[in-house]
N, C-alpha and C positions, 0 to 999 in steps of 0.2 A: 653360477658361485662365483663370486669375488676373487681376485686374486690379490689381495692386500697382506700377505706375507710379510712382502718386502717393503710397504711401506713402515715409513719412521712415524713418531709420535706424533713430530710437529706438521707431517701432511695429512696423519689422520684429524689431528686438531682442526687442521684447515678445511678439510674436505668435508666433515661435518658441521663447521660451522657454515658453510656454504649450502649444504643440505639443509638445516633448520631455515635458513634464510630466504631459501626456495620454498619451499614447503609453506612458511607463513603469506610469500607473494601468491602463490598457489591459491591458498585459502582465501586472501583478498581478492584473487580475480574472480573465485568460485561466489564469493559473497555479493560481488559489483552486478554478475550477472542474473545473479536470482533475483536482486535488489532493482533492477530494472524491468522487472515484472513481466517478461517477453518466455519465462521458463528458465529453466536450470542446466547444467552437466547431465547427461545421461546418470553417471554415476550417483548423481547428485539428488536425482528428481523422486525415487522414491523415499529417501530420509524428507526432503523439504514438505513434502504430502503430506508426509507421516505428522510432521512437527504445526502443520496448519491445524492441524483439526484434533491435536491431541497438547496434554499439558509441556512435552519432553520438549528440549530445543533440538535444531536440525542437526548442531553439533552433535548431542547425545545419540542420536539415530545413528548418526553418521560412524561413530564407534560401534554402533550395536551389531549393525550392518558387517561392519571389519572382522568384529569378532565371530561373525557368521563364516566368514571368508576364512579367516585364519583356521576356523574348526573344520571347515570342508576341505583345507590343504591338510588336515591332519589326517582326515579319514583317508584322501588318495593317497597319501605317501604312505603311510602305516609303519608300524614300529623301525624297519631298519630306517625307514627313508625319514621319518622325522629325527631319527640319532646323526645323520649322514646332514640332513637340512637346519639341524636345532639353532643356530647361530643366525641365519636369516628368518627363521620363525619367530625366536624373539625381539629378536630386532623390529618388526613389522608391531609389537605390542605398544613401544611407546611411541611409533609413529602415528600410530592410531588416534591413541588417545589423544597427543599433542595437535593432530591434524583437526580432529575434533573440535580441540579448546579454540583452534585458533580461528575456525570456522563460527564458531560462537560469538569471538571476540572481535569479531572483523564484521559478521551482522550487525550486532550492535553498534558498533564504532560508525555503519551505514545505516541505521535506522532510520535517519529523518530524510534519506535519498528516494524520492517516489517518483520519478518522472510521469508527467501527465502525457507530454506529446510523443503520439508516436514515433517520429524522427530521431527525438532525446531519447527515448527508448532503444531503440537500435543500434543509436551512437554508442551508447552508455554500455551495452552488450558488448559490442565490439571492442570496445576497451578493455571490458575485462575479459574476453577471449585472450586480449593481449598480453593482459597482466598474468592471465594464467600461463601462457607460452612461456613465460620469459620464466616463472616458477618451476614448470617442467623442466625449462631448459637449464637453469643450475643446478636442479637435481639428476639430470644426466649426468653433468659435468663433475660434480660429485662421486658418482660411483661408489654411493656407500652402503645403501639398501636400496628395495624395493618398498612400495606399498600394496598393499592387501591385494587391491584387483588386480596387480598385473602378474603377481606374485601363484595366484589362484589358478591364472590363465595359464602361466605358463607352465605346472605341471600337470595340468589339465591336457595340455597340448601334449606333453609327453606321454602323459598314462593312456590316451584316447588315440595318439597317433593322428593329431588334427591340426591343422594351421593356425597358429597363434590368431591371424587375422580371421579367419573366419569365426574363432572361438568368441573373440572380440565382438565381432557383429552381432552373434548370439545373447552373447551375456548384456551388452547394453542394450538391445532390444528388450530382452528379459525385464532387466530394471523399469524402464518404459514403460512394458505393459503392465508392472505392476503397478506402477503410480497412478497410470490411468485407471485401473480397475479400481483401485484404493482410494482414488479421488472421484472417482460414480459413487461409488457403495457411500462414502463419507457426506458428498455435498448434491448430488446429483447432476453433477457436469467434470471439465474434464480443468484441472489447474496445475501449475507447476513442469507442463509440458506444452512449447509452442512453439512457434519461429525461431524463437532464442536457443531453443536446444539445437536446433537443426546448423542455426551460425556457428554454436562451439565445436557439435561436431565436422563440420567440413573446413571451418577458420583457423582451430587451435594448430592443426598439422602444420600446415606452410607457415606459420606464423614460427613455429617451434624449428622448424630447416630453416628458417631465414636466420633468426638468431644464433642459433649455433655455430655457425661458420665463426661471427664476432666475438666468441667468449674463448679464442684461444688465449689471451690474456691471462685467462683465470685459471685456465687449467696451468701454464708455466706457474702461477702464483703457487699454485696450492703444491707443485712438487720442486718448488724452487729451494736451492740451496740444500738439498737433502744427499746424505750419503748418495745414494741410488744416482741422482743427479749426478752427480759428480762423475760419477765412475763410469757413467753412460757416455758422459764428455770425455772422458781419459781413452773408452775404446774407440769412439770416432777418432780421434788424434791419430790413433794407430793405425788406423784403416789405410791399406795401400790407397795409392795414386790411380783410380781407375774411374771410366765414365760410363753410364747407362744411358741407351738411349730409346727414348720412347719413339710411338708413331702410331699418331691418330690418323684413322683415313675416313672417306666418305666411299662407299662400296661402290665398286668397280673404278675405283682410282689408281686401283695395282697396289696398293699398301705392301700385301703379304710378297710378292715377288719383289718390290724393293728392299724389304728391309731382309729380306734374305741374301739380297746382292748386297747390300752393305753390311752385312754380319761376315758375312765371306770374304770381302776384302779387307775389314777389318783384324779376321781369323779369331772373332769371338761367338760365344754363342747367341742363336736365333729362338725367341721366344712366340707363339701365337696359338695354333689351336693345338699344339702337343701341352699346352699348360691346363687343357681341360680334367683328362687324366689326373694331374697334381692337385686339382683342386676337389675332384671326386675324392679322394684318399685324404685330403686333409677336412670334407665335410661332413665324409661317410656316406653323401646322397650318390645314388647309383649314376654311373656316367653318360646314361639315356635323359635324365633328367636335367643333368650339368649343361648337354648341350641344347636342350631345349629351352632352357632358361637363359642360354649364353648371351649378355648383351640385348636382354628384352625386358619390356615392362608386360607384365599379365593384364588383363584385363584394360578398363575405363579408368582414366584420372580421380573420379571422383571413389572409385572403387579404393584405389590408392589412399587418396584422401582420408577416408575413412576405417581404413585395417592397420593404418601404418603404426607402429609400436613406438608411441609417442614418448612415454615414458623410459620406455627399453634402450639401455645401453648397446650401441652397435655385437658385441659380444653376445649378447643375450637377443637378438635378434630371430624370432624361429620361423619367419615364414620363407619358404624355399629361399624366393628371391632375395631378401638381405643375409639369411645364411650364407649363400653363395656367393654374395660379394665380400663378405666377411673372409672366407675361405680364399675365396681368389686373390684377395687384397695381398692374404698373410702370403700365399705362394710368390707373388710378386715382389714381397719384401725378401721373402728368401733367396730368390735369384738373384735378385739385385746386391744383396749381400755377400753372395758369391763370387761376385766379379762381376767384369764389364762385358755387358751383352745388350741385345737388341731386342725389345718387347712390342709387340704390335695390338694396337687397342686397349679395352679392360679398362679404362680410365687411368693405366701406368703413369700418366703426369699427375694427377691428383693422389695418387697412392705413396709416391714418391715426392710429393711436394717437400719434404723437409729435408731433402738431399741437396748438397748443394753441387755436386757431381752429376747432374741430369743434363739430357738435352733431350728437350721438347719437341719433336717434327709434329705437323699435319699435312695431309696429302687434299686437295681438292682435285677436282677435274668438272668438265662442260657436262651437262646432262647427256648429248650426243656420244660423249667419247665412254660415259660409264653405261649406258644402254648398250654401244655398240661392242665395249669390254664384255660385258653379262654374257651376251649372245656367242662371243667368238672365244671367252677364256672358260666361261664357265660352262657353257651349252645349254644355257636358258633359251625357251623356245621365243622369237621375237615377239611376237602378239603380246608374250608376260613378261618380257624383262624390263619396261619401260616400270610397269607397276612394280615389279620387284625391286628394282633400284631405289624407286621414290617408298614404298614402306620400308625396307629395311634402313636407309639412312634416317626415316624418320624415327623408327626402334632404336638408333642407335643416341642420335640425339635426344632423344626422351629418357635412356637411361643416362646416358652423361651428366644432364641435366638435375636428374633426380636423385641419382648420389654425390654431386659436388657442388651444385649449385651455382655452376659455372659454364659458359655459353659453348657447346660444342663448334671446332672450328673458328673461334674467336679468334685474330694473330693477336692478341694481348696475351692468350695462355701460353704460346708458344714460340720457340726462336726463331723459328724459320717455318713460313708456309709454300710448299711449293705447289702450282698447277701442274697435273700431268698429262692434260691433254694439250697442255703449250709448251712444255718441255720432254724430253727424251727421257728413257730412265737411266741410261749411263751416267747424261749429266746431270742427275738430281743426285743419283746414288756418290759420283764425284763431289758436288758442293757436301754431302752429308757427311761425307769422309773426313774432306777437308776441316769442315766446323766441328768435326772429332778432334781433330787434332793427327789423323793418320794420313799416309801416304797412297795415293791413288795408283 
């Protein structure tokens, strides 16, 4: 459920304007992909096949499919659930109707486009993916309502206690199988499901993730000059003058120990693994699972590209990985709001990136030093230490890149980078304390 109660009328109007524009752009992208003759998006595949062999349009069948999905939501929610979620349910009706109309309009506008050359078809499909990703990104930024495909999966995820990503794969595969089956029954051949469908499934996600960080200006415009924004600015001006130190670190570089020493020297709190219990309470997920997913990316990159929740804003990302990141970010922001502290790892530099009172540090070391420390400090067997160091740092790099779109360890992202294999811990601690403005 979105927290819209505190939004002003002006902000709501701006958000809905962004949403409707995004919906139209997304429909244009879907139509361009479809007109490329290499298939269409998974959720549009069945409506497209039905439209080819019947008198009704693709947009009409999209509306019918959405009505079926809304009906499924009503059945799963039951009487009490319907009452509690009535606003979200009602909002899906105009969204479904308008999206269907938009698809028919854009399909008509592009009726002249029938690329014959395969390379042109592929380029057209890629262009459609990018346009569709832009529309999805605008919907995410608007954050006013969900389409039926997303909402039915969210409800099913809660009801059946299954991960959103797993259900999304099952949902998309089911629609593709329906499209293939209907196409075979109608014409004896497969239509509407080709390599373009795979391109859409794999490419759209990364493009959305590329676009979203560049839409900060649009988010600011949506809430610009609202009383809520002014109130927030007033509160920020009243905050005490303290600093937060974030420490990113390679595994084996001694980041935890250095962070503790810096916090002790400055007399401020230190947070590292102790945060996990707070994250468990915030997310409602057991501590064992929190530790399992801490700073890790499960499964392969392809799995992530397919299962990510493209249209779902972070607060409603239901996979454990995304839910934990949201909970972890909230804990970090809460801790930072309480006063000066040292926070190690967990993308804290990114999570607190909107603050001016933050000092970002990164600690690296030579491979030889990290392996030696893994053996002597962490007690890892010498034969396994090198692989442990390599694998852990690879996961940290992937985790940071996935959630921040920045390069882990890139000096441009930090105020200072120290090589712990070349400088002693005491020297580094004194440097950070001096950078902070304290006295060593």
